LOKE-57554 format. One record per residue: residue in one letter; chain; z, x, y of N, C-alpha, C in turn. Coordinates in steps of 0.02 Angstrom, whole numbers. Layout:
REM residues N
A / A / Z / X / Y / Z / X / Y / Z / X / Y .
...
REM end
This chain:
REM residues 260
M / A / -3 / 38 / -54 / 7 / -3 / -6 / -4 / 45 / 71 .
N / A / -60 / 14 / 94 / -59 / 75 / 163 / 9 / 34 / 226 .
T / A / 1 / 75 / 298 / 62 / 84 / 318 / 45 / 21 / 350 .
N / A / -21 / 5 / 356 / -43 / -55 / 411 / -20 / -137 / 340 .
E / A / -47 / -128 / 285 / -17 / -199 / 239 / 60 / -203 / 262 .
L / A / 98 / -127 / 246 / 172 / -136 / 250 / 188 / -157 / 310 .
L / A / 175 / -149 / 377 / 184 / -180 / 442 / 163 / -248 / 452 .
L / A / 114 / -260 / 418 / 90 / -336 / 415 / 153 / -386 / 365 .
Q / A / 175 / -364 / 314 / 203 / -404 / 256 / 276 / -415 / 304 .
E / A / 324 / -339 / 333 / 360 / -346 / 361 / 360 / -383 / 420 .
R / A / 303 / -402 / 451 / 311 / -448 / 529 / 310 / -506 / 482 .
Q / A / 261 / -528 / 407 / 258 / -608 / 409 / 366 / -623 / 379 .
S / A / 361 / -569 / 355 / 441 / -575 / 321 / 493 / -596 / 388 .
V / A / 472 / -567 / 442 / 525 / -576 / 512 / 520 / -649 / 519 .
I / A / 428 / -653 / 509 / 416 / -719 / 566 / 442 / -775 / 514 .
L / A / 444 / -781 / 428 / 471 / -813 / 385 / 544 / -845 / 411 .
R / A / 589 / -765 / 419 / 650 / -784 / 421 / 659 / -822 / 492 .
K / A / 635 / -819 / 536 / 643 / -837 / 620 / 623 / -909 / 602 .
L / A / 572 / -941 / 554 / 543 / -1009 / 558 / 609 / -1034 / 497 .
Q / A / 646 / -1013 / 465 / 675 / -1030 / 417 / 745 / -1046 / 476 .
A / A / 773 / -1002 / 515 / 809 / -1007 / 554 / 821 / -1062 / 609 .
E / A / 771 / -1042 / 644 / 747 / -1077 / 708 / 714 / -1161 / 711 .
G / A / 686 / -1160 / 643 / 645 / -1208 / 642 / 576 / -1212 / 674 .
R / A / 561 / -1157 / 743 / 491 / -1174 / 735 / 486 / -1100 / 764 .
V / A / 418 / -1101 / 786 / 395 / -1025 / 810 / 338 / -1035 / 859 .
L / A / 334 / -991 / 918 / 298 / -1000 / 958 / 244 / -905 / 952 .
A / A / 192 / -937 / 951 / 143 / -876 / 934 / 150 / -824 / 999 .
A / A / 155 / -852 / 1053 / 167 / -820 / 1121 / 225 / -791 / 1114 .
D / A / 279 / -806 / 1096 / 356 / -789 / 1101 / 356 / -697 / 1053 .
L / A / 309 / -721 / 980 / 304 / -658 / 937 / 273 / -616 / 957 .
A / A / 212 / -623 / 990 / 181 / -567 / 1002 / 220 / -537 / 1064 .
I / A / 254 / -545 / 1099 / 297 / -516 / 1129 / 369 / -459 / 1115 .
E / A / 382 / -510 / 1049 / 436 / -478 / 1003 / 428 / -417 / 969 .
F / A / 329 / -434 / 944 / 304 / -368 / 905 / 259 / -326 / 938 .
G / A / 267 / -332 / 995 / 206 / -284 / 1037 / 134 / -293 / 1003 .
V / A / 120 / -368 / 1003 / 39 / -360 / 980 / 28 / -427 / 1018 .
S / A / -42 / -433 / 1003 / -88 / -498 / 1022 / -60 / -556 / 1012 .
E / A / -83 / -605 / 1036 / -72 / -674 / 1005 / -112 / -672 / 961 .
D / A / -155 / -660 / 954 / -215 / -665 / 899 / -206 / -618 / 843 .
T / A / -174 / -578 / 844 / -142 / -534 / 782 / -73 / -596 / 743 .
I / A / -45 / -622 / 799 / -2 / -671 / 773 / -16 / -747 / 743 .
R / A / -75 / -766 / 768 / -105 / -825 / 751 / -132 / -808 / 677 .
R / A / -177 / -741 / 659 / -185 / -721 / 615 / -134 / -713 / 565 .
D / A / -75 / -691 / 571 / -30 / -715 / 515 / -10 / -785 / 496 .
L / A / -14 / -804 / 556 / 29 / -874 / 541 / -46 / -926 / 499 .
R / A / -98 / -899 / 511 / -156 / -931 / 457 / -140 / -922 / 393 .
E / A / -135 / -851 / 390 / -116 / -803 / 292 / -60 / -847 / 281 .
M / A / -23 / -862 / 326 / 68 / -892 / 314 / 57 / -949 / 288 .
A / A / 14 / -985 / 346 / -3 / -1067 / 296 / -50 / -1079 / 244 .
A / A / -82 / -1021 / 241 / -140 / -1050 / 173 / -101 / -1014 / 123 .
A / A / -55 / -981 / 108 / -3 / -982 / 63 / 55 / -1015 / 60 .
G / A / 54 / -1066 / 81 / 100 / -1129 / 82 / 171 / -1096 / 120 .
L / A / 163 / -1066 / 171 / 230 / -1024 / 193 / 253 / -1077 / 270 .
C / A / 205 / -1101 / 285 / 226 / -1133 / 344 / 163 / -1181 / 368 .
E / A / 155 / -1234 / 430 / 112 / -1267 / 428 / 108 / -1265 / 504 .
R / A / 36 / -1236 / 535 / 26 / -1229 / 599 / 28 / -1272 / 640 .
V / A / 45 / -1276 / 703 / 31 / -1329 / 751 / 9 / -1289 / 820 .
Y / A / 3 / -1324 / 871 / -20 / -1293 / 917 / 53 / -1263 / 979 .
G / A / 21 / -1181 / 969 / 54 / -1140 / 1001 / 103 / -1099 / 942 .
G / A / 97 / -1122 / 881 / 153 / -1080 / 833 / 154 / -1115 / 766 .
A / A / 200 / -1121 / 745 / 219 / -1161 / 675 / 289 / -1202 / 660 .
L / A / 272 / -1223 / 602 / 336 / -1256 / 586 / 335 / -1255 / 511 .
P / A / 401 / -1276 / 506 / 422 / -1275 / 406 / 369 / -1306 / 394 .
V / A / 359 / -1299 / 300 / 323 / -1353 / 271 / 380 / -1416 / 257 .
S / A / 339 / -1487 / 257 / 370 / -1523 / 236 / 409 / -1517 / 173 .
P / A / 446 / -1546 / 159 / 496 / -1557 / 103 / 451 / -1611 / 29 .
A / A / 409 / -1645 / 89 / 420 / -1719 / 54 / 356 / -1713 / 8 .
G / A / 349 / -1666 / -43 / 296 / -1664 / -81 / 317 / -1717 / -144 .
G / A / 267 / -1709 / -205 / 280 / -1755 / -260 / 267 / -1829 / -253 .
S / A / 234 / -1844 / -324 / 215 / -1901 / -333 / 289 / -1960 / -329 .
L / A / 263 / -2013 / -296 / 292 / -2072 / -287 / 363 / -2082 / -317 .
N / A / 352 / -2068 / -383 / 401 / -2101 / -437 / 460 / -2028 / -430 .
H / A / 428 / -1972 / -419 / 485 / -1917 / -420 / 511 / -1922 / -353 .
R / A / 486 / -1922 / -299 / 526 / -1935 / -221 / 576 / -2005 / -234 .
A / A / 555 / -2063 / -280 / 599 / -2097 / -258 / 673 / -2081 / -294 .
G / A / 669 / -2042 / -333 / 737 / -2013 / -355 / 783 / -1976 / -330 .
I / A / 746 / -1950 / -279 / 784 / -1900 / -224 / 813 / -1934 / -182 .
A / A / 871 / -1913 / -171 / 911 / -1929 / -99 / 899 / -2011 / -114 .
R / A / 924 / -2037 / -154 / 923 / -2130 / -158 / 973 / -2154 / -103 .
D / A / 1050 / -2138 / -123 / 1098 / -2161 / -83 / 1053 / -2170 / -6 .
R / A / 1044 / -2098 / 18 / 1027 / -2102 / 93 / 965 / -2142 / 116 .
K / A / 902 / -2133 / 63 / 850 / -2211 / 62 / 886 / -2272 / 79 .
V / A / 926 / -2288 / 33 / 942 / -2346 / 30 / 997 / -2354 / 106 .
A / A / 1016 / -2325 / 126 / 1064 / -2323 / 192 / 1012 / -2337 / 266 .
L / A / 954 / -2303 / 257 / 901 / -2301 / 310 / 865 / -2368 / 275 .
A / A / 839 / -2393 / 235 / 826 / -2461 / 212 / 850 / -2513 / 248 .
T / A / 935 / -2527 / 239 / 957 / -2583 / 267 / 966 / -2584 / 346 .
A / A / 961 / -2517 / 375 / 938 / -2511 / 429 / 864 / -2549 / 459 .
A / A / 819 / -2521 / 399 / 751 / -2537 / 431 / 748 / -2623 / 423 .
V / A / 779 / -2641 / 378 / 774 / -2715 / 353 / 784 / -2746 / 417 .
S / A / 831 / -2753 / 470 / 855 / -2779 / 530 / 797 / -2783 / 577 .
Q / A / 750 / -2742 / 565 / 713 / -2747 / 616 / 637 / -2776 / 606 .
I / A / 669 / -2827 / 517 / 580 / -2860 / 520 / 593 / -2932 / 522 .
A / A / 560 / -2956 / 590 / 555 / -3034 / 601 / 549 / -3076 / 540 .
S / A / 592 / -3135 / 550 / 576 / -3198 / 482 / 496 / -3230 / 522 .
G / A / 463 / -3216 / 441 / 398 / -3264 / 469 / 344 / -3219 / 492 .
S / A / 343 / -3169 / 482 / 313 / -3109 / 512 / 271 / -3086 / 464 .
M / A / 224 / -3046 / 484 / 172 / -2995 / 431 / 206 / -2936 / 443 .
V / A / 219 / -2905 / 372 / 235 / -2835 / 384 / 174 / -2789 / 336 .
F / A / 159 / -2740 / 338 / 132 / -2688 / 294 / 184 / -2631 / 285 .
F / A / 185 / -2620 / 206 / 232 / -2586 / 180 / 170 / -2519 / 146 .
D / A / 172 / -2474 / 184 / 135 / -2395 / 183 / 169 / -2376 / 115 .
A / A / 134 / -2349 / 69 / 134 / -2302 / 8 / 206 / -2260 / 37 .
G / A / 265 / -2249 / -2 / 320 / -2210 / -6 / 385 / -2221 / -17 .
S / A / 436 / -2188 / -42 / 480 / -2182 / -62 / 540 / -2216 / -24 .
T / A / 527 / -2204 / 34 / 581 / -2232 / 79 / 556 / -2314 / 94 .
N / A / 490 / -2311 / 102 / 464 / -2387 / 93 / 472 / -2430 / 41 .
L / A / 479 / -2402 / -24 / 499 / -2424 / -94 / 578 / -2433 / -67 .
A / A / 597 / -2415 / -57 / 674 / -2427 / -44 / 704 / -2495 / 9 .
I / A / 659 / -2493 / 63 / 657 / -2554 / 107 / 625 / -2623 / 80 .
A / A / 579 / -2603 / 32 / 540 / -2679 / 15 / 608 / -2699 / -45 .
T / A / 638 / -2651 / -91 / 690 / -2672 / -118 / 751 / -2711 / -90 .
A / A / 762 / -2682 / -12 / 831 / -2700 / 14 / 810 / -2790 / 40 .
L / A / 755 / -2790 / 49 / 752 / -2868 / 91 / 780 / -2915 / 61 .
P / A / 836 / -2962 / 114 / 856 / -3008 / 72 / 801 / -3061 / 49 .
M / A / 829 / -3075 / -5 / 806 / -3150 / -86 / 772 / -3196 / -31 .
D / A / 797 / -3223 / 32 / 787 / -3274 / 59 / 747 / -3281 / 135 .
L / A / 749 / -3216 / 150 / 708 / -3189 / 192 / 606 / -3202 / 203 .
P / A / 590 / -3251 / 218 / 514 / -3262 / 229 / 475 / -3228 / 281 .
L / A / 408 / -3209 / 244 / 390 / -3141 / 241 / 304 / -3146 / 224 .
T / A / 250 / -3124 / 257 / 214 / -3092 / 215 / 199 / -3040 / 227 .
A / A / 200 / -3003 / 148 / 213 / -2941 / 152 / 127 / -2896 / 119 .
A / A / 108 / -2852 / 156 / 62 / -2831 / 114 / 88 / -2749 / 100 .
T / A / 36 / -2713 / 65 / 48 / -2652 / 34 / -4 / -2625 / 2 .
N / A / -8 / -2559 / -1 / -77 / -2532 / -33 / -34 / -2492 / -99 .
A / A / 26 / -2501 / -104 / 55 / -2460 / -165 / 92 / -2513 / -206 .
P / A / 68 / -2509 / -272 / 88 / -2581 / -326 / 166 / -2564 / -351 .
A / A / 199 / -2498 / -345 / 275 / -2506 / -334 / 306 / -2561 / -290 .
I / A / 274 / -2541 / -238 / 295 / -2583 / -160 / 294 / -2656 / -196 .
A / A / 216 / -2673 / -203 / 223 / -2723 / -247 / 265 / -2753 / -276 .
A / A / 270 / -2724 / -330 / 297 / -2750 / -391 / 375 / -2773 / -362 .
A / A / 425 / -2732 / -322 / 472 / -2750 / -280 / 465 / -2788 / -226 .
L / A / 412 / -2813 / -217 / 408 / -2862 / -163 / 424 / -2942 / -195 .
M / A / 368 / -2931 / -256 / 370 / -2985 / -281 / 426 / -3015 / -335 .
E / A / 490 / -2985 / -318 / 549 / -3009 / -347 / 586 / -3044 / -284 .
K / A / 558 / -3033 / -215 / 578 / -3104 / -171 / 539 / -3151 / -178 .
P / A / 581 / -3219 / -189 / 548 / -3263 / -198 / 516 / -3299 / -131 .
A / A / 538 / -3279 / -56 / 527 / -3298 / 7 / 467 / -3256 / 30 .
V / A / 441 / -3192 / -21 / 393 / -3161 / 16 / 335 / -3165 / -21 .
N / A / 273 / -3173 / 44 / 201 / -3170 / -3 / 159 / -3119 / -11 .
V / A / 138 / -3093 / -82 / 129 / -3014 / -33 / 49 / -3010 / -56 .
I / A / 26 / -2975 / -24 / -44 / -2958 / -16 / -56 / -2874 / -48 .
L / A / -82 / -2887 / -103 / -84 / -2810 / -132 / -166 / -2792 / -104 .
I / A / -156 / -2720 / -77 / -231 / -2697 / -38 / -248 / -2643 / -120 .
G / A / -298 / -2660 / -140 / -343 / -2633 / -187 / -389 / -2569 / -170 .
G / A / -416 / -2541 / -209 / -444 / -2484 / -231 / -418 / -2441 / -279 .
L / A / -453 / -2359 / -263 / -424 / -2304 / -334 / -359 / -2290 / -310 .
I / A / -316 / -2279 / -353 / -260 / -2274 / -346 / -230 / -2210 / -338 .
D / A / -205 / -2180 / -293 / -203 / -2083 / -296 / -142 / -2077 / -314 .
R / A / -131 / -2053 / -363 / -64 / -2051 / -413 / 9 / -2008 / -366 .
Q / A / -43 / -1944 / -323 / 2 / -1917 / -261 / 49 / -1972 / -235 .
V / A / 8 / -2011 / -194 / 34 / -2049 / -155 / 64 / -2105 / -168 .
G / A / 35 / -2130 / -218 / 69 / -2193 / -259 / 41 / -2260 / -230 .
G / A / -13 / -2242 / -200 / -48 / -2317 / -145 / -134 / -2311 / -176 .
A / A / -158 / -2352 / -161 / -231 / -2347 / -154 / -261 / -2330 / -86 .
L / A / -320 / -2269 / -80 / -326 / -2266 / -18 / -423 / -2288 / -32 .
G / A / -457 / -2236 / 13 / -529 / -2256 / 31 / -571 / -2308 / 58 .
A / A / -620 / -2315 / 25 / -663 / -2364 / 71 / -642 / -2451 / 62 .
K / A / -626 / -2452 / 0 / -587 / -2518 / -17 / -529 / -2547 / 5 .
A / A / -483 / -2491 / 4 / -437 / -2511 / 30 / -433 / -2512 / 122 .
M / A / -466 / -2495 / 146 / -474 / -2472 / 204 / -527 / -2565 / 226 .
R / A / -569 / -2583 / 179 / -606 / -2643 / 209 / -544 / -2699 / 184 .
D / A / -503 / -2691 / 152 / -442 / -2732 / 136 / -397 / -2740 / 200 .
M / A / -360 / -2680 / 231 / -328 / -2690 / 291 / -363 / -2704 / 347 .
E / A / -429 / -2704 / 343 / -463 / -2702 / 410 / -469 / -2797 / 396 .
A / A / -441 / -2830 / 368 / -453 / -2900 / 378 / -370 / -2933 / 377 .
L / A / -332 / -2874 / 411 / -257 / -2886 / 405 / -252 / -2858 / 503 .
S / A / -200 / -2902 / 519 / -158 / -2897 / 575 / -82 / -2898 / 582 .
P / A / -34 / -2845 / 561 / 33 / -2849 / 533 / 56 / -2851 / 592 .
D / A / 108 / -2877 / 597 / 168 / -2883 / 668 / 205 / -2829 / 652 .
L / A / 209 / -2775 / 611 / 246 / -2718 / 592 / 204 / -2684 / 535 .
C / A / 214 / -2617 / 545 / 184 / -2561 / 486 / 239 / -2524 / 494 .
I / A / 256 / -2506 / 420 / 324 / -2491 / 395 / 299 / -2417 / 377 .
L / A / 282 / -2365 / 414 / 241 / -2310 / 408 / 264 / -2261 / 362 .
G / A / 225 / -2235 / 301 / 258 / -2163 / 278 / 257 / -2109 / 322 .
A / A / 301 / -2056 / 298 / 297 / -1999 / 351 / 303 / -1939 / 310 .
C / A / 281 / -1873 / 282 / 293 / -1833 / 261 / 330 / -1758 / 294 .
G / A / 310 / -1786 / 371 / 345 / -1739 / 424 / 337 / -1767 / 473 .
I / A / 404 / -1756 / 527 / 385 / -1789 / 587 / 392 / -1731 / 654 .
D / A / 365 / -1717 / 704 / 378 / -1668 / 744 / 375 / -1696 / 814 .
L / A / 385 / -1687 / 868 / 375 / -1712 / 951 / 310 / -1676 / 936 .
V / A / 295 / -1616 / 923 / 222 / -1579 / 940 / 172 / -1606 / 904 .
A / A / 190 / -1605 / 824 / 147 / -1618 / 785 / 120 / -1679 / 763 .
G / A / 182 / -1723 / 788 / 164 / -1804 / 779 / 181 / -1832 / 702 .
V / A / 181 / -1870 / 665 / 168 / -1886 / 607 / 106 / -1869 / 580 .
T / A / 120 / -1829 / 496 / 86 / -1787 / 484 / 114 / -1804 / 397 .
T / A / 56 / -1804 / 353 / 69 / -1815 / 276 / 10 / -1773 / 250 .
F / A / 30 / -1754 / 168 / -12 / -1713 / 157 / -82 / -1713 / 132 .
G / A / -111 / -1789 / 113 / -172 / -1791 / 110 / -210 / -1815 / 165 .
F / A / -274 / -1797 / 149 / -322 / -1804 / 205 / -347 / -1884 / 220 .
E / A / -356 / -1911 / 155 / -385 / -1989 / 139 / -313 / -2027 / 155 .
D / A / -247 / -1993 / 134 / -197 / -2040 / 152 / -186 / -2034 / 244 .
A / A / -198 / -1991 / 254 / -199 / -1977 / 351 / -237 / -2023 / 384 .
E / A / -307 / -2030 / 348 / -354 / -2097 / 364 / -328 / -2145 / 357 .
F / A / -305 / -2177 / 293 / -271 / -2240 / 280 / -224 / -2274 / 323 .
K / A / -178 / -2218 / 336 / -94 / -2224 / 374 / -143 / -2237 / 463 .
R / A / -185 / -2189 / 479 / -193 / -2200 / 546 / -238 / -2278 / 572 .
F / A / -265 / -2301 / 512 / -318 / -2365 / 518 / -238 / -2415 / 532 .
A / A / -196 / -2408 / 469 / -159 / -2445 / 462 / -114 / -2472 / 514 .
A / A / -93 / -2407 / 558 / -54 / -2423 / 610 / -95 / -2432 / 664 .
S / A / -156 / -2442 / 674 / -204 / -2449 / 710 / -208 / -2537 / 725 .
R / A / -208 / -2565 / 666 / -214 / -2629 / 663 / -145 / -2659 / 664 .
S / A / -87 / -2622 / 675 / -41 / -2664 / 673 / 2 / -2659 / 755 .
K / A / 33 / -2721 / 765 / 71 / -2738 / 828 / 112 / -2674 / 851 .
N / A / 160 / -2666 / 788 / 214 / -2606 / 823 / 203 / -2560 / 727 .
V / A / 244 / -2489 / 758 / 248 / -2461 / 709 / 331 / -2426 / 688 .
L / A / 336 / -2434 / 621 / 410 / -2405 / 619 / 421 / -2352 / 584 .
V / A / 455 / -2302 / 584 / 445 / -2237 / 543 / 526 / -2230 / 508 .
A / A / 552 / -2242 / 462 / 585 / -2232 / 419 / 600 / -2140 / 383 .
A / A / 649 / -2102 / 411 / 634 / -2044 / 385 / 714 / -2014 / 371 .
T / A / 707 / -1989 / 311 / 755 / -1940 / 298 / 752 / -1869 / 354 .
S / A / 836 / -1837 / 367 / 833 / -1791 / 433 / 800 / -1717 / 411 .
D / A / 768 / -1724 / 332 / 746 / -1652 / 318 / 679 / -1654 / 339 .
K / A / 657 / -1711 / 352 / 578 / -1720 / 373 / 565 / -1702 / 455 .
F / A / 626 / -1709 / 473 / 606 / -1702 / 561 / 616 / -1602 / 579 .
G / A / 561 / -1596 / 639 / 555 / -1554 / 639 / 487 / -1495 / 595 .
T / A / 473 / -1529 / 537 / 430 / -1521 / 477 / 363 / -1546 / 500 .
A / A / 295 / -1489 / 454 / 235 / -1529 / 460 / 220 / -1540 / 414 .
A / A / 145 / -1576 / 394 / 127 / -1575 / 342 / 36 / -1560 / 364 .
P / A / -18 / -1545 / 305 / -67 / -1524 / 350 / -100 / -1576 / 375 .
H / A / -110 / -1616 / 383 / -132 / -1683 / 411 / -101 / -1730 / 451 .
S / A / -141 / -1738 / 521 / -99 / -1770 / 578 / -114 / -1856 / 567 .
V / A / -70 / -1892 / 567 / -86 / -1967 / 561 / -80 / -1988 / 622 .
L / A / -2 / -1984 / 681 / -15 / -2009 / 751 / 42 / -1964 / 774 .
P / A / 29 / -1971 / 851 / 88 / -1949 / 884 / 145 / -2010 / 895 .
V / A / 202 / -1975 / 902 / 274 / -2006 / 901 / 262 / -2054 / 955 .
A / A / 219 / -2042 / 997 / 231 / -2091 / 1042 / 196 / -2181 / 1026 .
Q / A / 159 / -2147 / 975 / 153 / -2214 / 943 / 198 / -2252 / 899 .
C / A / 240 / -2220 / 875 / 285 / -2251 / 836 / 350 / -2289 / 880 .
E / A / 340 / -2350 / 867 / 384 / -2386 / 940 / 458 / -2386 / 917 .
C / A / 481 / -2365 / 827 / 542 / -2357 / 816 / 552 / -2332 / 755 .
L / A / 594 / -2273 / 753 / 620 / -2209 / 714 / 671 / -2254 / 674 .
V / A / 693 / -2244 / 604 / 746 / -2253 / 591 / 775 / -2177 / 568 .
V / A / 835 / -2173 / 576 / 851 / -2097 / 559 / 945 / -2102 / 535 .
E / A / 945 / -2059 / 511 / 1008 / -2036 / 474 / 1057 / -2028 / 521 .
R / A / 1126 / -2055 / 519 / 1193 / -2031 / 558 / 1187 / -1947 / 583 .
D / A / 1180 / -1930 / 507 / 1183 / -1833 / 542 / 1120 / -1817 / 594 .
A / A / 1056 / -1859 / 624 / 1000 / -1847 / 654 / 1042 / -1806 / 724 .
D / A / 996 / -1747 / 751 / 1029 / -1722 / 812 / 1036 / -1780 / 871 .
Q / A / 1070 / -1770 / 921 / 1096 / -1812 / 968 / 1031 / -1790 / 1009 .
E / A / 1007 / -1734 / 1028 / 986 / -1701 / 1076 / 898 / -1715 / 1062 .
M / A / 883 / -1721 / 988 / 823 / -1722 / 968 / 813 / -1807 / 955 .
L / A / 845 / -1848 / 971 / 842 / -1912 / 963 / 828 / -1930 / 1033 .
A / A / 862 / -1892 / 1100 / 856 / -1912 / 1149 / 778 / -1899 / 1180 .
R / A / 753 / -1847 / 1153 / 681 / -1823 / 1187 / 649 / -1876 / 1139 .
Y / A / 653 / -1890 / 1066 / 605 / -1944 / 1053 / 592 / -2007 / 1076 .
R / A / 670 / -2040 / 1112 / 657 / -2097 / 1179 / 621 / -2076 / 1228 .
D / A / 631 / -2008 / 1246 / 600 / -2010 / 1335 / 523 / -2016 / 1290 .
N / A / 491 / -1995 / 1224 / 416 / -2003 / 1206 / 419 / -2079 / 1185 .
G / A / 462 / -2136 / 1210 / 429 / -2208 / 1191 / 479 / -2229 / 1144 .
C / A / 496 / -2198 / 1106 / 507 / -2211 / 1029 / 592 / -2262 / 1030 .
R / A / 611 / -2305 / 1009 / 665 / -2344 / 980 / 698 / -2310 / 931 .
T / A / 773 / -2276 / 934 / 787 / -2250 / 877 / 848 / -2314 / 850 .
I / A / 829 / -2312 / 775 / 892 / -2353 / 739 / 936 / -2293 / 710 .
V / A / 1039 / -2282 / 705 / 1037 / -2227 / 677 / 1086 / -2260 / 630 .
A / A / 1081 / -2255 / 557 / 1115 / -2296 / 527 / 1139 / -2383 / 528 .
G / A / 1099 / -2408 / 569 / 1117 / -2487 / 578 / 1137 / -2508 / 653 .
S / A / 1145 / -2432 / 699 / 1160 / -2450 / 763 / 1097 / -2439 / 807 .
I / A / 1080 / -2491 / 844 / 1032 / -2469 / 886 / 1041 / -2427 / 959 .
T / A / 1004 / -2363 / 972 / 999 / -2326 / 1024 / 976 / -2335 / 1079 .
REM end
């Protein structure tokens, strides 16, 4: 290994440690710290992103979102925390409204937490969520069809988009793999991002419920800016300064059942 390769590895190792400690790195700051050009740092970040060590965002990088794995796998992770988020999110669902449930493990928990007597028209692209909704006698269920993406746990592609085009939900409960003030709402799949973006555009309001580990992280594909999320449902340990910044961007925040 030559000196240049060693310096490159050392620099990227330091960048990774800073990313883990601080939750974000900026190319301009790193260039000053290492005494190299911003182009050099951007190349470092591109290589690190290609290796799955970070996600590039404008001006720097964020940690990779932890929300990988299939829907069945994700549903078994942090179950109690998702139930708490679901209880808070259900309080935002109006009787008699039409709600779109995007595929996602937290959204599955929300569907499961719906009261038995809440009249609702619910649409979803996720068969597991549709099955949970079918257990609610007062809910009329619309299943959006198409080829099921096993990783996402929902239908994506042209047929799903056509089905979604026929709907105008009052509320879109959007799944998110990562959420950040700069990167916005992000997800791992290109087709998933396209469908999420379209579903949100068809809806009057957008709600995102997410565990704390998703905030300040990013996945490769952008869905929408945080300013387009009317409501964020977060855990009790959410950082208050962070929540204030989201509110400054027009997001109403629900913390473990209390509106702030």
